[in-house]
KEKE-3310 file (N, C-alpha, C; in steps of 0.2 Angstrom, whole numbers, plus 5000, padded with zeros to 4 digits):
npx = (5025:5015:5023:5024:5011:5009:5018:5012:4999:5003:5008:4996:4989:4998:4996:4983:4983:4991:4982:4972:4978:4988:4982:4983:4983:4975:4984:4996:5007:5014:5031:5040:5055:5058:5064:5063:5050:5051:5052:5059:5070:5077:5069:5058:5062:5064:5051:5046:5054:5049:5036:5038:5045:5036:5026:5011:5008:4999:4993:4998:4989:4973:4961:4965:4969:4956:4949:4956:4954:4940:4935:4929:4917:4899:4892:4903:4910:4918:4911:4913:4925:4943:4960:4978:4989:5001:5017:5021:5015:5015:5011:5015:5008:5011:5005:4999:5008:5018:5029:5035:5036:5033:5035:5022:5014:5006:4999:4985:4975:4965:4955:4948:4938:4940:4932:4920:4920:4919:4906:4898:4900:4894:4881:4880:4880:4868:4860:4864:4859:4846:4840:4838:4829:4832:4844:4838:4826:4817:4824:4816:4805:4811:4814:4808:4800:4813:4819:4826:4840:4847:4862:4866:4856:4845:4830:4825:4812:4811:4814:4805:4800:4810:4813:4807:4808:4816:4813:4821:4819:4807:4803:4796:4806:4816:4809:4810:4822:4834:4843:4854:4857:4860:4871:4880:4882:4874:4861:4856:4850:4840:4841:4843:4855:4861:4864:4870:4867:4863:4866:4877:4888:4903:4898:4891:4890:4877:4875:4863:4854:4856:4847:4836:4836:4831:4829:4840:4836:4837:4851:4857:4866:4882:4888:4899:4896:4895:4885:4874:4880:4880:4867:4864:4871:4863:4851:4855:4858:4845:4840:4848:4845:4854:4870:4881:4895:4896:4890:4899:4911:4908:4904:4914:4927:4931:4932:4942:4953:4956:4963:4959:4959:4953:4941:4924:4918:4904:4895:4895:4882:4874:4865:4852:4836:4834:4825:4822:4835:4849:4858:4872:4873:4884:4897:4902:4915:4928:4925:4918:4924:4926:4921:4931:4944:4959:4972:4986:4988:4976:4968:4975:4971:4957:4958:4964:4954:4944:4952:4951:4938:4928:4930:4938:4950:4944:4931:4916:4913:4908:4896:4901:4894:4890:4902:4905:4895:4899:4910:4906:4905:4898:4886:4885:4897:4910:4922:4919:4912:4902:4902:4917:4923:4934:4936:4947:4943:4946:4958:4959:4959:4971:4984:4995:4992:4984:4969:4959:4962:4958:4953:4952:4948:4953:4953:4968:4982:4974:4975:4969:4976:4971:4975:4971:4976:4990:4990:4991:4991:4991:4994:4994:4997:4995:5000:5004:4990:4991:5002:4998:4997:5010:5016:5010:5015:5029:5028:5023:5033:5042:5037:5040:5033)
npy = (5224:5215:5203:5203:5201:5188:5180:5182:5176:5163:5160:5161:5150:5140:5141:5137:5124:5118:5119:5111:5099:5085:5076:5061:5060:5049:5035:5039:5043:5053:5051:5054:5057:5052:5060:5073:5077:5078:5066:5052:5043:5031:5025:5023:5014:5003:5000:4995:4984:4977:4974:4965:4955:4950:4943:4935:4919:4910:4899:4904:4901:4906:4898:4887:4893:4898:4886:4881:4891:4892:4880:4871:4876:4874:4871:4876:4877:4884:4896:4905:4914:4912:4917:4915:4923:4936:4942:4949:4965:4983:5001:5017:5032:5049:5065:5064:5059:5046:5038:5026:5010:4992:4975:4969:4981:4983:4972:4963:4957:4947:4956:4953:4956:4970:4974:4976:4989:4996:4992:4998:5011:5012:5010:5022:5031:5029:5034:5047:5051:5051:5039:5030:5035:5037:5030:5025:5020:5005:4991:4982:4988:4993:4982:4972:4956:4945:4939:4923:4918:4906:4904:4893:4884:4892:4901:4899:4894:4884:4873:4862:4862:4870:4886:4901:4914:4926:4931:4941:4950:4947:4940:4940:4945:4950:4960:4971:4977:4990:5000:5005:4996:4985:4989:4991:4978:4973:4967:4954:4947:4935:4919:4911:4913:4912:4899:4898:4897:4909:4905:4897:4904:4907:4900:4900:4894:4882:4869:4863:4873:4882:4885:4888:4897:4912:4927:4942:4958:4970:4980:4978:4968:4964:4955:4948:4944:4936:4932:4940:4952:4950:4949:4963:4968:4963:4969:4983:4981:4980:4992:5001:4996:4991:4983:4983:4984:4993:5004:5008:5010:5021:5031:5032:5025:5028:5042:5044:5041:5027:5012:5001:4988:4982:4971:4967:4954:4941:4926:4910:4906:4917:4925:4935:4940:4956:4969:4962:4958:4948:4949:4949:4947:4954:4949:4953:4951:4938:4926:4915:4915:4926:4944:4960:4961:4968:4980:4987:5000:5005:5003:5012:5024:5024:5024:5037:5045:5042:5048:5061:5064:5060:5068:5072:5080:5093:5089:5083:5067:5057:5061:5072:5070:5056:5050:5054:5047:5034:5034:5034:5027:5010:5006:4993:4989:4997:4999:4999:5005:5010:4996:4993:5000:5001:5007:5017:5018:5024:5020:5006:4997:4999:5002:5010:5020:5036:5040:5045:5038:5027:5011:5001:4984:4968:4950:4941:4946:4960:4978:4995:5008:5023:5039:5054:5064:5063:5065:5054:5038:5021:5006:4989:4973:4956:4953:4946:4946:4949:4958:4970:4982:4985:4986:4998:5006:5007:5014:5026:5030:5035:5047:5064:5074)
npz = (4628:4623:4625:4639:4643:4637:4645:4658:4655:4653:4666:4673:4668:4671:4685:4687:4681:4691:4702:4697:4695:4688:4674:4666:4648:4636:4632:4636:4650:4661:4668:4682:4690:4706:4715:4710:4714:4727:4734:4743:4735:4738:4748:4741:4731:4740:4744:4732:4731:4742:4739:4728:4735:4743:4736:4731:4737:4732:4718:4702:4691:4690:4690:4697:4709:4713:4715:4726:4735:4737:4735:4745:4747:4745:4728:4721:4709:4695:4684:4675:4665:4668:4671:4669:4679:4679:4683:4700:4702:4700:4702:4707:4710:4711:4715:4703:4694:4687:4698:4701:4695:4693:4688:4677:4671:4660:4657:4655:4668:4679:4691:4701:4716:4715:4705:4710:4714:4702:4699:4709:4706:4693:4697:4705:4694:4689:4699:4699:4687:4688:4685:4695:4708:4722:4733:4744:4740:4737:4729:4722:4715:4704:4696:4685:4680:4675:4660:4656:4646:4636:4629:4621:4621:4618:4622:4639:4641:4632:4638:4646:4663:4668:4674:4666:4669:4680:4697:4706:4717:4723:4735:4751:4760:4752:4745:4753:4752:4750:4738:4744:4755:4748:4741:4752:4757:4767:4765:4766:4756:4749:4740:4724:4711:4695:4697:4709:4726:4739:4752:4750:4748:4756:4768:4784:4802:4807:4796:4793:4795:4785:4774:4780:4790:4800:4792:4793:4798:4786:4784:4796:4798:4792:4778:4767:4751:4736:4728:4731:4727:4713:4711:4713:4702:4691:4694:4692:4678:4673:4676:4668:4656:4646:4643:4657:4655:4644:4648:4658:4650:4641:4650:4660:4658:4645:4646:4656:4649:4648:4642:4628:4632:4643:4650:4655:4662:4663:4667:4660:4660:4663:4655:4649:4642:4635:4631:4619:4615:4618:4632:4643:4660:4671:4682:4699:4703:4704:4710:4705:4693:4679:4680:4681:4669:4668:4666:4675:4674:4669:4681:4689:4684:4687:4701:4702:4698:4708:4719:4716:4719:4709:4699:4684:4677:4678:4674:4680:4682:4691:4703:4716:4728:4727:4728:4741:4748:4745:4753:4766:4781:4784:4795:4801:4798:4800:4793:4780:4765:4752:4740:4731:4742:4753:4769:4780:4793:4809:4808:4807:4796:4789:4799:4797:4788:4784:4792:4783:4771:4758:4751:4736:4735:4730:4728:4728:4731:4725:4725:4725:4732:4739:4743:4749:4757:4755:4741:4733:4724:4723:4715:4718:4714:4716:4729:4746:4756:4770:4770:4766:4774:4778:4766:4762:4772:4768:4756:4761:4769:4760:4756:4759:4771)
capx = (5018:5012:5027:5023:5004:5010:5021:5007:4994:5006:5008:4989:4988:5002:4993:4976:4985:4993:4976:4968:4982:4990:4978:4986:4979:4975:4990:5002:5007:5021:5035:5044:5060:5055:5068:5060:5044:5052:5052:5065:5071:5079:5064:5053:5064:5063:5044:5045:5057:5045:5030:5041:5047:5030:5022:5006:5010:4994:4995:4996:4983:4968:4956:4967:4968:4949:4947:4960:4952:4933:4933:4925:4910:4894:4891:4909:4913:4918:4906:4915:4932:4949:4967:4984:4991:5008:5022:5020:5015:5012:5012:5014:5007:5011:5003:4997:5014:5021:5036:5038:5032:5036:5031:5019:5008:5001:4996:4978:4974:4959:4956:4943:4933:4940:4926:4914:4920:4916:4899:4895:4900:4888:4874:4880:4879:4861:4857:4866:4856:4839:4837:4836:4827:4836:4847:4834:4821:4817:4826:4810:4801:4815:4816:4802:4803:4819:4819:4833:4842:4853:4865:4867:4849:4840:4826:4824:4806:4811:4816:4800:4802:4815:4809:4809:4808:4818:4810:4826:4817:4800:4801:4794:4812:4819:4805:4811:4829:4835:4849:4859:4859:4863:4878:4884:4882:4870:4855:4854:4846:4840:4839:4848:4856:4866:4866:4873:4862:4866:4869:4883:4894:4906:4893:4893:4885:4875:4873:4856:4850:4858:4842:4829:4837:4828:4833:4842:4833:4841:4855:4859:4872:4886:4891:4902:4893:4895:4878:4870:4883:4878:4860:4864:4873:4857:4846:4857:4857:4838:4839:4851:4843:4860:4875:4885:4902:4895:4889:4906:4915:4906:4903:4920:4933:4934:4933:4948:4958:4958:4965:4954:4960:4949:4935:4920:4914:4900:4896:4892:4874:4871:4862:4845:4834:4833:4822:4823:4842:4853:4863:4875:4873:4891:4898:4905:4921:4931:4924:4917:4927:4923:4923:4935:4950:4961:4979:4987:4988:4969:4966:4977:4967:4951:4960:4965:4947:4941:4956:4948:4931:4924:4932:4943:4953:4938:4924:4913:4911:4904:4895:4905:4889:4890:4909:4904:4891:4903:4915:4902:4905:4892:4884:4887:4904:4913:4928:4916:4907:4899:4906:4921:4927:4936:4938:4952:4940:4950:4965:4958:4961:4979:4986:5001:4990:4980:4962:4956:4964:4953:4956:4948:4952:4951:4957:4974:4978:4974:4972:4971:4977:4970:4977:4970:4981:4997:4990:4994:4988:4996:4991:4998:4994:4998:5004:5000:4985:4994:5007:4996:4999:5017:5017:5008:5020:5035:5027:5022:5040:5046:5034:5042:5028)
capy = (5223:5208:5198:5203:5198:5181:5177:5182:5171:5157:5159:5159:5143:5136:5140:5133:5117:5116:5118:5105:5093:5082:5070:5058:5059:5042:5032:5041:5044:5056:5048:5059:5055:5053:5066:5080:5078:5078:5059:5048:5037:5024:5022:5021:5007:4998:4999:4991:4977:4974:4971:4959:4949:4947:4941:4930:4912:4906:4898:4909:4899:4908:4893:4883:4897:4898:4880:4880:4895:4891:4873:4868:4878:4870:4874:4881:4876:4890:4896:4911:4914:4913:4918:4914:4929:4938:4944:4954:4971:4989:5007:5022:5038:5054:5071:5062:5057:5039:5038:5020:5004:4986:4969:4970:4985:4983:4965:4962:4951:4947:4960:4950:4961:4977:4974:4979:4997:4998:4991:5003:5017:5012:5011:5029:5035:5029:5039:5054:5053:5050:5033:5028:5041:5037:5024:5022:5016:4998:4988:4978:4993:4994:4976:4967:4949:4945:4933:4920:4916:4901:4905:4887:4881:4897:4903:4893:4891:4878:4867:4861:4861:4875:4893:4905:4921:4927:4936:4941:4954:4946:4937:4945:4949:4954:4966:4976:4979:4996:5000:5006:4990:4981:4992:4990:4971:4972:4966:4947:4945:4927:4916:4907:4916:4909:4892:4899:4899:4914:4902:4893:4908:4908:4898:4900:4891:4875:4868:4861:4879:4887:4886:4889:4902:4918:4933:4948:4964:4974:4985:4976:4963:4964:4949:4948:4939:4938:4930:4946:4957:4948:4952:4970:4969:4961:4975:4988:4980:4981:5000:5004:4993:4989:4979:4987:4986:4998:5010:5010:5012:5027:5036:5032:5023:5032:5049:5045:5039:5020:5008:4997:4981:4980:4968:4965:4947:4938:4919:4907:4905:4924:4928:4937:4944:4963:4973:4958:4957:4944:4953:4946:4951:4953:4948:4958:4948:4932:4921:4909:4917:4933:4950:4964:4959:4975:4981:4991:5008:5007:5003:5018:5029:5024:5026:5044:5048:5042:5052:5068:5064:5059:5074:5071:5086:5098:5086:5079:5061:5054:5066:5072:5067:5049:5048:5055:5042:5028:5034:5035:5020:5006:5005:4986:4987:5004:5000:4997:5010:5006:4991:4989:5005:4999:5013:5016:5021:5023:5017:4999:4993:5000:5007:5014:5025:5041:5038:5047:5034:5021:5006:4996:4978:4962:4944:4940:4952:4966:4984:5002:5012:5030:5043:5061:5068:5063:5065:5047:5032:5015:5000:4984:4967:4949:4953:4943:4950:4952:4962:4976:4988:4986:4989:5005:5010:5008:5019:5033:5032:5039:5054:5068:5078)
capz = (4632:4621:4628:4646:4643:4636:4651:4663:4654:4655:4673:4676:4665:4676:4692:4686:4681:4698:4706:4695:4695:4681:4672:4660:4642:4634:4628:4639:4657:4662:4673:4685:4695:4713:4719:4708:4717:4734:4737:4745:4730:4741:4751:4736:4729:4745:4744:4726:4733:4747:4735:4725:4740:4746:4731:4733:4737:4728:4712:4697:4688:4694:4691:4702:4715:4715:4718:4732:4740:4738:4733:4750:4747:4740:4722:4721:4703:4691:4678:4671:4662:4672:4667:4673:4681:4678:4689:4705:4698:4703:4700:4712:4707:4716:4712:4696:4690:4689:4701:4702:4692:4693:4685:4670:4672:4654:4657:4657:4672:4683:4697:4706:4718:4713:4700:4714:4714:4696:4699:4713:4702:4688:4701:4706:4688:4688:4703:4697:4681:4690:4683:4701:4712:4728:4736:4749:4736:4737:4722:4719:4711:4697:4692:4683:4679:4670:4655:4656:4640:4636:4622:4618:4619:4617:4628:4644:4640:4627:4642:4651:4670:4670:4674:4660:4672:4687:4701:4711:4722:4724:4741:4757:4763:4746:4743:4758:4751:4746:4734:4749:4759:4743:4740:4758:4759:4773:4763:4768:4750:4749:4733:4720:4705:4691:4700:4716:4731:4743:4758:4748:4748:4763:4773:4791:4806:4806:4789:4793:4795:4779:4770:4784:4795:4799:4789:4797:4796:4781:4787:4803:4798:4786:4775:4761:4748:4729:4725:4732:4722:4706:4711:4712:4695:4687:4695:4688:4671:4672:4676:4662:4649:4642:4647:4661:4652:4639:4652:4661:4645:4639:4655:4664:4655:4639:4649:4659:4645:4649:4636:4625:4633:4649:4649:4661:4660:4667:4667:4654:4661:4666:4650:4649:4636:4637:4625:4613:4614:4623:4636:4648:4666:4673:4689:4703:4705:4701:4714:4701:4686:4677:4683:4677:4667:4667:4667:4681:4672:4669:4688:4692:4681:4691:4707:4702:4697:4715:4723:4714:4720:4703:4694:4679:4673:4678:4672:4685:4679:4696:4707:4723:4733:4727:4731:4748:4751:4745:4758:4772:4785:4785:4803:4804:4796:4799:4788:4773:4763:4746:4738:4736:4745:4760:4773:4785:4799:4816:4806:4808:4791:4788:4804:4795:4784:4787:4793:4777:4765:4757:4746:4732:4736:4727:4730:4724:4733:4721:4728:4723:4738:4737:4749:4747:4761:4752:4734:4731:4722:4722:4712:4720:4712:4718:4735:4751:4760:4777:4768:4763:4778:4778:4759:4762:4776:4765:4752:4764:4771:4754:4755:4764:4772)
cpx = (5015:5016:5025:5016:5005:5013:5015:5001:4997:5007:5001:4988:4991:4999:4987:4978:4987:4987:4972:4972:4984:4985:4981:4981:4979:4981:4996:5001:5014:5024:5039:5049:5057:5058:5065:5054:5045:5052:5058:5066:5073:5073:5058:5055:5063:5055:5043:5048:5052:5039:5033:5042:5041:5024:5017:5009:5005:4996:4993:4990:4977:4962:4958:4967:4961:4947:4950:4956:4944:4931:4929:4918:4905:4894:4897:4912:4913:4914:4908:4923:4938:4955:4972:4987:4999:5012:5018:5020:5013:5014:5011:5014:5007:5010:5001:5002:5016:5028:5039:5033:5036:5032:5029:5013:5004:4998:4989:4977:4967:4960:4952:4939:4934:4935:4920:4914:4918:4909:4895:4895:4895:4882:4874:4878:4871:4857:4858:4861:4848:4836:4834:4835:4831:4838:4843:4827:4822:4819:4820:4806:4805:4816:4810:4805:4808:4819:4826:4834:4848:4856:4866:4860:4843:4836:4824:4817:4805:4812:4810:4803:4807:4811:4812:4810:4812:4814:4815:4824:4810:4798:4799:4800:4815:4815:4806:4818:4830:4842:4855:4861:4862:4870:4883:4885:4879:4863:4852:4849:4846:4838:4845:4849:4862:4869:4869:4868:4866:4869:4875:4889:4897:4901:4896:4888:4883:4872:4866:4851:4852:4852:4836:4830:4833:4832:4834:4838:4839:4845:4859:4865:4876:4889:4893:4900:4892:4889:4874:4873:4880:4870:4859:4866:4867:4852:4848:4857:4850:4836:4841:4848:4848:4865:4879:4892:4901:4894:4896:4911:4914:4906:4910:4926:4936:4935:4940:4954:4961:4960:4959:4955:4956:4943:4931:4916:4909:4901:4893:4884:4871:4868:4855:4843:4832:4831:4823:4830:4845:4858:4866:4876:4880:4891:4902:4912:4923:4929:4922:4919:4924:4925:4928:4942:4954:4969:4980:4986:4980:4966:4969:4973:4960:4953:4961:4959:4944:4945:4953:4941:4926:4926:4938:4945:4947:4931:4922:4910:4906:4903:4899:4900:4889:4897:4908:4900:4895:4908:4912:4902:4898:4891:4887:4894:4908:4919:4925:4911:4903:4904:4910:4926:4928:4939:4943:4950:4944:4956:4965:4961:4969:4981:4992:4999:4985:4972:4958:4957:4958:4956:4951:4952:4949:4955:4963:4981:4979:4972:4974:4971:4976:4971:4976:4975:4988:4996:4993:4989:4993:4992:4996:4994:4998:5003:5000:4996:4988:5000:5005:4998:5006:5019:5016:5013:5026:5034:5027:5029:5044:5043:5037:5037:5031)
cpy = (5216:5203:5197:5199:5190:5177:5177:5177:5164:5155:5158:5152:5138:5135:5136:5126:5114:5115:5112:5098:5090:5076:5067:5057:5051:5040:5035:5043:5047:5052:5054:5056:5057:5059:5073:5082:5078:5071:5056:5042:5031:5021:5019:5014:5002:4996:4994:4984:4973:4970:4965:4953:4946:4946:4935:4923:4908:4905:4903:4907:4901:4903:4889:4886:4897:4892:4878:4885:4894:4884:4869:4870:4874:4874:4879:4881:4883:4890:4902:4910:4915:4914:4915:4920:4930:4939:4949:4961:4977:4995:5012:5029:5044:5061:5070:5059:5050:5040:5032:5015:4998:4980:4971:4974:4986:4977:4965:4956:4952:4952:4958:4955:4968:4979:4978:4986:5000:4997:4996:5010:5018:5013:5019:5033:5035:5033:5046:5056:5052:5044:5029:5034:5042:5030:5021:5019:5009:4996:4985:4982:4994:4988:4972:4960:4949:4938:4930:4918:4911:4902:4899:4884:4885:4899:4897:4890:4885:4872:4866:4859:4866:4882:4897:4912:4920:4932:4938:4946:4953:4942:4942:4949:4953:4960:4972:4980:4985:4995:5001:5000:4985:4983:4991:4983:4970:4970:4959:4945:4937:4925:4913:4911:4913:4902:4892:4901:4904:4911:4898:4897:4910:4906:4898:4896:4884:4874:4866:4867:4884:4889:4889:4895:4908:4924:4939:4954:4968:4979:4983:4972:4963:4957:4950:4943:4940:4936:4937:4952:4956:4950:4959:4972:4968:4967:4981:4988:4982:4989:5003:5002:4992:4986:4984:4989:4992:5005:5013:5013:5019:5033:5037:5031:5027:5039:5049:5042:5032:5017:5005:4990:4978:4976:4966:4959:4945:4930:4916:4906:4912:4928:4930:4940:4951:4967:4969:4956:4952:4948:4948:4950:4949:4952:4953:4956:4942:4926:4914:4911:4923:4939:4954:4961:4966:4975:4986:4998:5010:5007:5009:5024:5030:5026:5034:5048:5048:5047:5059:5068:5064:5064:5072:5077:5091:5095:5082:5073:5057:5060:5066:5069:5059:5047:5049:5049:5035:5028:5035:5028:5017:5005:4998:4984:4994:5005:4998:5003:5007:5001:4994:4995:5003:5005:5012:5019:5019:5020:5009:4995:4993:5005:5012:5020:5030:5038:5040:5043:5029:5017:5002:4990:4972:4956:4944:4941:4957:4972:4990:5006:5020:5034:5051:5065:5069:5064:5059:5042:5027:5009:4994:4977:4961:4950:4949:4948:4953:4956:4969:4982:4990:4989:4997:5009:5011:5014:5026:5035:5036:5046:5058:5074:5085)
cpz = (4630:4624:4635:4647:4642:4642:4657:4662:4655:4662:4676:4674:4670:4683:4692:4685:4687:4702:4704:4696:4688:4680:4666:4654:4640:4630:4631:4646:4659:4668:4676:4690:4702:4716:4717:4711:4725:4738:4738:4740:4733:4744:4747:4733:4734:4745:4738:4728:4738:4743:4731:4729:4743:4741:4733:4732:4733:4721:4707:4692:4692:4695:4697:4709:4718:4718:4725:4738:4742:4736:4738:4751:4743:4734:4720:4714:4699:4685:4673:4669:4668:4668:4672:4673:4679:4684:4694:4701:4702:4700:4707:4709:4712:4713:4705:4692:4692:4692:4702:4698:4693:4690:4678:4670:4666:4653:4659:4661:4676:4689:4702:4709:4718:4708:4704:4714:4708:4696:4703:4710:4697:4691:4702:4700:4687:4693:4701:4691:4682:4687:4689:4706:4718:4730:4741:4746:4737:4729:4718:4714:4704:4693:4691:4682:4674:4666:4655:4648:4640:4629:4618:4616:4618:4623:4632:4644:4636:4631:4647:4658:4673:4670:4669:4663:4678:4690:4707:4717:4724:4731:4746:4759:4758:4744:4748:4757:4747:4742:4739:4753:4754:4742:4746:4760:4765:4771:4766:4762:4750:4742:4730:4713:4701:4694:4706:4721:4736:4749:4756:4748:4755:4768:4780:4796:4805:4799:4788:4793:4789:4775:4774:4789:4794:4796:4793:4794:4792:4785:4793:4803:4791:4784:4768:4757:4740:4725:4725:4728:4715:4706:4710:4705:4690:4688:4691:4680:4669:4671:4670:4656:4644:4646:4651:4658:4647:4643:4655:4656:4643:4644:4659:4660:4649:4641:4652:4655:4646:4642:4634:4627:4639:4646:4655:4659:4665:4667:4661:4654:4663:4660:4651:4643:4639:4631:4619:4611:4619:4626:4642:4654:4669:4680:4693:4706:4701:4705:4710:4693:4684:4680:4678:4676:4665:4668:4673:4680:4672:4676:4691:4690:4685:4698:4707:4701:4704:4720:4722:4715:4714:4698:4690:4675:4672:4676:4677:4682:4684:4701:4714:4728:4733:4730:4739:4752:4751:4751:4765:4775:4785:4793:4805:4802:4795:4794:4781:4771:4758:4743:4732:4739:4752:4764:4778:4792:4806:4814:4807:4803:4789:4793:4802:4790:4787:4787:4787:4771:4764:4751:4743:4732:4733:4729:4725:4727:4728:4725:4725:4730:4736:4744:4748:4751:4758:4744:4731:4729:4721:4720:4714:4718:4714:4724:4741:4755:4766:4776:4766:4767:4778:4771:4759:4766:4772:4760:4755:4767:4766:4753:4761:4765:4773)
residu = (MET:LYS:HIS:ILE:LEU:THR:ILE:ALA:LEU:LEU:LEU:VAL:ILE:GLY:GLN:LEU:HIS:ALA:GLN:VAL:GLY:TYR:PHE:PRO:PRO:LYS:GLY:GLU:TRP:GLN:HIS:ARG:PRO:ALA:VAL:THR:LEU:GLY:LEU:ASP:SER:ALA:LYS:LEU:ASN:ALA:ALA:VAL:GLN:TYR:ALA:LYS:SER:ASN:GLU:SER:LYS:ALA:PRO:ARG:ASP:MET:GLU:LEU:ALA:GLN:ALA:LEU:GLY:PHE:GLY:LYS:GLU:PRO:PHE:SER:GLU:GLY:ILE:GLY:PRO:PHE:THR:THR:ARG:GLY:ASP:ALA:THR:GLY:LEU:ILE:ILE:TYR:LYS:GLY:TYR:VAL:VAL:ALA:GLU:TRP:GLY:GLU:PRO:TYR:ARG:VAL:ASP:MET:THR:HIS:SER:VAL:THR:LYS:SER:PHE:LEU:SER:VAL:VAL:VAL:GLY:LEU:ALA:VAL:ASP:ARG:LYS:LEU:ILE:GLY:SER:VAL:TYR:ASP:THR:VAL:ALA:GLY:TYR:VAL:PRO:PRO:VAL:GLU:ILE:TYR:ASP:PRO:VAL:GLY:GLY:ASN:SER:HIS:ASP:HIS:PRO:GLY:GLN:PRO:ALA:LEU:LEU:TYR:PRO:PHE:ASN:SER:GLU:HIS:ASN:ARG:THR:LEU:THR:TRP:ASP:VAL:MET:LEU:ARG:GLN:THR:SER:ASP:TRP:GLU:GLY:THR:LEU:TRP:GLY:LYS:PRO:ASP:TRP:ALA:ASP:ARG:PRO:GLU:GLY:ASN:ALA:ALA:GLU:TRP:ARG:THR:ARG:LYS:ARG:ASN:VAL:ALA:GLY:THR:VAL:TRP:LYS:TYR:ASN:ASP:VAL:ARG:VAL:ASN:ALA:LEU:ALA:LEU:ALA:ALA:THR:SER:VAL:TRP:ARG:LYS:PRO:LEU:PRO:GLN:VAL:LEU:LYS:THR:ALA:ILE:MET:ASP:GLU:ILE:GLY:ALA:SER:ASP:THR:TRP:ARG:TRP:ASN:GLY:TYR:ARG:ASN:SER:TRP:ILE:VAL:LEU:ASP:GLY:VAL:ALA:VAL:GLN:SER:VAL:SER:GLY:GLY:GLY:HIS:TRP:GLY:GLY:GLY:MET:PHE:ILE:ASN:ALA:TYR:ASP:MET:ALA:ARG:PHE:GLY:LEU:LEU:THR:LEU:HIS:LYS:GLY:ASN:TRP:ASN:GLY:LYS:GLN:LEU:ILE:SER:ALA:GLN:TRP:VAL:LYS:GLN:SER:LEU:THR:PRO:THR:ALA:ALA:LYS:PRO:THR:TYR:GLY:TYR:MET:ASN:TRP:PHE:LEU:ASN:THR:ASP:ARG:GLN:LEU:LEU:PRO:SER:ALA:PRO:ALA:GLY:ALA:PHE:VAL:HIS:ILE:GLY:ASN:GLY:THR:ASN:PHE:ILE:TYR:VAL:ASP:PRO:GLN:HIS:ASP:LEU:VAL:ALA:VAL:VAL:ARG:TRP:ILE:GLU:ASN:ASN:ALA:MET:ASP:GLU:MET:VAL:LYS:HIS:ILE:LEU:GLU:ALA:VAL:LYS:ASP)
# end
């Protein structure tokens, strides 16, 4: 009888495990031959070869690539760290298991604007924990004057003529901005932060009107703008009253078993005084250097967390409600949710993928493809941007529905 009960218990545990799914513990990740999970090995190999043969043509030196990509913008010089990237790299995760990998998946490289997805999650954690009452609250009420700190020269007040305080949400327009429009990149936030004017990022239209144009009503116009993203990061730092990398590490990365090698960097001049301590306000990407420096396995863990709607092995790290909001299309840009959750609304972004798939995307191109329909996560690094859909198509051809 005892033997029968033991077998029954093992069966129940097995069924529960199947329902929850496989979540890799820290320091390991099970690999499974594709065929054992019903995948087409030949087509999976073809997907890997496609990624390698469509490696980005941009220079591997990220500082040089930044200069070539953004050098024509005003105030385009880098102010944060850059790296030289490695080989074309990737991972394919099916039902939680690694079924394919290539390149240097343990190499720590810049991931550019995939950083924005980590930033929006940190804001979401503040909402979940009631540090922010609602995403529809105006940000201004949460951000007091911010004291600037110069790690070389000390407090900026020691330099006459230079402002000692920042008021990032104090203008007539900026006082109307909610957390929601900042997250959706529909804020049209105005100002200069860390030496970068908002109008200098991907400038459009008549140069004579860059500084004087009428501001769009918040929520009506989508514009991808890293200065505004950095303003959101500064606001979130004020709310948490601690560096955002510490929040992310404790609440997310340690919980999902990420390595200890990732780093979230800001700029040489993005230091503030917070509760008497010098704190670096981090950036939302690598536009001027900085952002997340991370390996592919840690990116895949984050992708697996978002695949499971913020739940990791039975523990809800990010509320399901926040994930739902992140995946809600922005009215002015239906293929965008919260930063940087790119949606496949009406299959516009990736025609070869299900409409319910979503992608965390950064320059490079780096992306984390998340496909709930197929229980699939793929990390693809250093591929040509116009090869994304075909890459996903190759992966899905290996999945036998």
